[in-house]
C-alpha positions as CSV (number, residue, x, y, z in Angstrom):
1,F,-9.4,9.0,-17.1
2,I,-11.2,12.3,-17.9
3,K,-8.1,13.8,-19.4
4,S,-7.9,10.9,-21.8
5,L,-11.3,11.7,-23.3
6,S,-11.4,13.5,-26.6
7,A,-12.6,17.2,-26.6
8,N,-14.3,16.6,-29.9
9,D,-16.8,13.8,-30.4
10,N,-17.5,12.1,-33.7
11,P,-21.0,13.4,-34.8
12,A,-21.8,10.0,-36.4
13,M,-21.7,8.6,-32.8
14,F,-24.8,10.6,-32.1
15,G,-26.4,9.8,-35.5
16,L,-25.6,13.3,-36.9
17,P,-24.0,14.1,-40.2
18,N,-20.2,14.8,-40.3
19,N,-20.8,18.4,-41.3
20,I,-23.2,19.3,-38.5
21,D,-20.7,21.9,-37.1
22,E,-20.9,23.8,-40.4
23,G,-24.7,23.8,-40.3
24,L,-24.6,25.2,-36.7
25,V,-22.1,27.9,-37.8
26,V,-24.3,28.9,-40.7
27,Q,-27.4,29.0,-38.5
28,K,-25.7,31.2,-35.9
29,R,-24.4,33.6,-38.5
30,T,-27.8,33.8,-40.2
31,R,-29.3,34.7,-36.8
32,Q,-26.6,37.3,-36.2
33,V,-27.1,38.9,-39.7
34,A,-30.9,39.1,-39.0
35,V,-30.3,40.8,-35.7
36,Q,-27.9,43.3,-37.3
37,L,-30.4,44.1,-40.0
38,R,-33.1,44.6,-37.5
39,K,-30.8,46.9,-35.5
40,L,-29.9,48.8,-38.6
41,A,-33.5,49.3,-39.6
42,V,-34.4,50.4,-36.0
43,S,-31.4,52.7,-35.6
44,T,-32.3,54.6,-38.8
45,S,-36.0,54.9,-37.6
46,L,-34.9,55.9,-34.1
47,S,-32.7,58.7,-35.4
48,S,-35.9,60.6,-36.2
49,N,-38.7,61.4,-33.7
50,F,-41.1,58.8,-32.2
51,N,-43.1,57.2,-35.0
52,K,-46.2,55.6,-33.6
53,A,-47.1,53.7,-36.8
54,L,-43.6,52.2,-37.1
55,W,-43.5,51.1,-33.5
56,R,-47.0,49.5,-33.8
57,N,-45.9,47.6,-36.9
58,Q,-42.5,46.4,-35.5
59,L,-43.9,45.5,-32.0
60,K,-47.0,43.7,-33.1
61,G,-45.3,40.3,-32.7
62,V,-44.4,41.1,-29.0
63,F,-48.0,42.2,-28.3
64,K,-49.3,39.1,-30.0
65,V,-47.2,36.9,-27.7
66,W,-48.3,38.8,-24.7
67,D,-52.0,38.8,-25.6
68,T,-51.8,35.1,-26.1
69,A,-50.1,34.7,-22.8
70,K,-52.7,36.7,-21.0
71,Q,-55.4,34.3,-22.1
72,N,-53.9,31.7,-19.7
73,P,-56.0,32.0,-16.4
74,L,-53.0,30.9,-14.3
75,L,-51.1,34.0,-15.4
76,S,-53.3,36.4,-13.4
77,Q,-53.5,34.2,-10.3
78,K,-51.7,35.8,-7.4
79,P,-49.4,33.4,-5.5
80,P,-50.5,32.2,-2.1
81,I,-49.7,34.4,0.8
82,M,-46.7,33.2,2.7
83,D,-46.9,34.2,6.3
84,E,-46.0,32.1,9.3
85,K,-46.2,29.0,7.1
86,V,-42.9,29.9,5.6
87,L,-41.1,29.5,9.0
88,T,-42.1,25.8,9.2
89,M,-41.6,24.9,5.5
90,N,-38.8,22.7,4.4
91,P,-36.2,24.5,2.2
92,V,-37.4,23.1,-1.1
93,D,-41.0,24.1,-0.5
94,G,-39.8,27.6,0.6
95,F,-37.7,27.9,-2.5
96,V,-40.7,27.0,-4.8
97,Y,-42.9,29.6,-3.0
98,G,-40.1,32.2,-3.3
99,E,-39.7,31.5,-7.0
100,M,-43.5,31.9,-7.4
101,E,-43.3,35.3,-5.7
102,R,-40.4,36.3,-8.0
103,T,-42.3,35.2,-11.1
104,W,-45.4,37.1,-10.0
105,K,-43.2,40.2,-9.8
106,L,-42.0,39.5,-13.4
107,I,-45.5,39.1,-14.6
108,S,-46.4,42.5,-12.9
109,I,-43.4,44.2,-14.5
110,L,-44.3,42.8,-18.0
111,S,-47.9,43.8,-17.6
112,H,-47.0,47.4,-16.5
113,S,-44.4,47.8,-19.3
114,L,-46.4,46.4,-22.1
115,G,-49.6,48.0,-20.8
116,G,-47.8,51.4,-21.0
117,L,-46.6,50.7,-24.5
118,D,-50.1,49.6,-25.6
119,S,-51.6,52.7,-24.1
120,V,-49.1,54.9,-26.0
121,L,-49.4,53.0,-29.3
122,Y,-53.1,52.2,-29.4
123,K,-54.8,54.7,-27.1
124,T,-54.0,58.1,-25.8
125,G,-51.2,57.3,-23.2
126,S,-48.2,59.5,-22.7
127,L,-44.8,58.5,-23.8
128,T,-42.7,58.5,-20.6
129,P,-38.9,58.0,-20.7
130,Q,-39.3,54.5,-19.3
131,I,-41.9,53.5,-21.9
132,E,-39.7,54.9,-24.6
133,K,-36.6,53.1,-23.3
134,D,-38.5,49.8,-23.1
135,G,-40.0,50.3,-26.6
136,E,-36.6,51.1,-28.1
137,D,-35.1,48.0,-26.6
138,L,-37.9,45.9,-27.9
139,L,-37.5,47.4,-31.4
140,K,-33.8,46.5,-31.3
141,G,-34.8,42.9,-30.5
142,K,-33.5,43.2,-26.9
143,V,-35.2,42.4,-23.6
144,P,-35.6,45.7,-21.8
145,W,-33.3,46.1,-18.8
146,A,-36.3,46.8,-16.6
147,W,-37.3,43.2,-17.3
148,A,-33.9,41.5,-17.5
149,K,-32.6,42.8,-14.2
150,N,-35.3,40.7,-12.5
151,W,-34.7,37.5,-14.4
152,W,-32.0,36.5,-16.8
153,G,-33.9,34.5,-19.5
154,P,-33.6,34.3,-23.3
155,E,-32.2,37.3,-25.1
156,E,-35.1,37.6,-27.6
157,P,-38.1,39.4,-26.1
158,K,-40.8,37.1,-27.4
159,A,-38.9,34.0,-26.2
160,W,-38.4,35.8,-22.8
161,I,-42.1,36.4,-22.4
162,R,-42.9,32.8,-23.3
163,E,-40.4,31.5,-20.8
164,V,-41.8,33.7,-18.0
165,V,-45.2,32.3,-18.7
166,K,-44.0,28.7,-18.8
167,R,-42.2,29.4,-15.5
168,K,-45.4,30.7,-13.9
169,V,-47.5,27.7,-15.1
170,A,-44.9,25.2,-13.9
171,L,-44.5,26.8,-10.5
172,H,-48.3,26.9,-10.1
173,S,-48.4,23.1,-10.6
174,W,-45.5,22.6,-8.2
175,I,-47.3,24.6,-5.5
176,E,-50.4,22.5,-6.0
177,R,-48.2,19.4,-5.5
178,I,-46.6,20.9,-2.4
179,E,-50.0,21.5,-0.9
180,S,-51.1,17.9,-1.7
181,G,-47.8,16.6,-0.3
182,S,-46.7,15.1,-3.6
183,L,-44.1,17.5,-5.0
184,F,-41.6,14.7,-5.7
185,G,-44.3,12.0,-6.5
186,A,-43.7,12.5,-10.3
187,P,-41.1,14.3,-12.5
188,L,-41.2,18.0,-12.1
189,C,-40.8,18.9,-15.8
């Protein structure tokens, strides 16, 4: 039966215009051109020495997203300590607690990385090789490897930060529901 199904669905069946594929192609190409232009602008600026004013200007969007995220009080809450309790937990609860630990680590990495960049760009911090690498990746519109190796999220840095924050908030509510014994009492998302 499955082999008899068409690989291409009629867009009208979903209430979409017949040329929807063309629109998606144009949208994807536009995004690719924007990324290439950003890389070109960054590569010409990186060919010279470190330019604090340029970095400040081009990274202000990333800092704005991070500053907004830091206003959420749940972001700075450490996860509950898992000691002997983990040994008696069911696997789903243990998974949620483990994901919270992992997300806490991501928040710490973000805080350290962006704090270092902030210190260099707006204060009197030193430009270390790691801070420079993270900054160059962000300027190129890439998630720094120091972040990405810990969680593979969206490719765009601002979206990546937002998703980590959403993840932390969601896991916090899941842990509250675990502690009240109602994790599956309502939809998780």
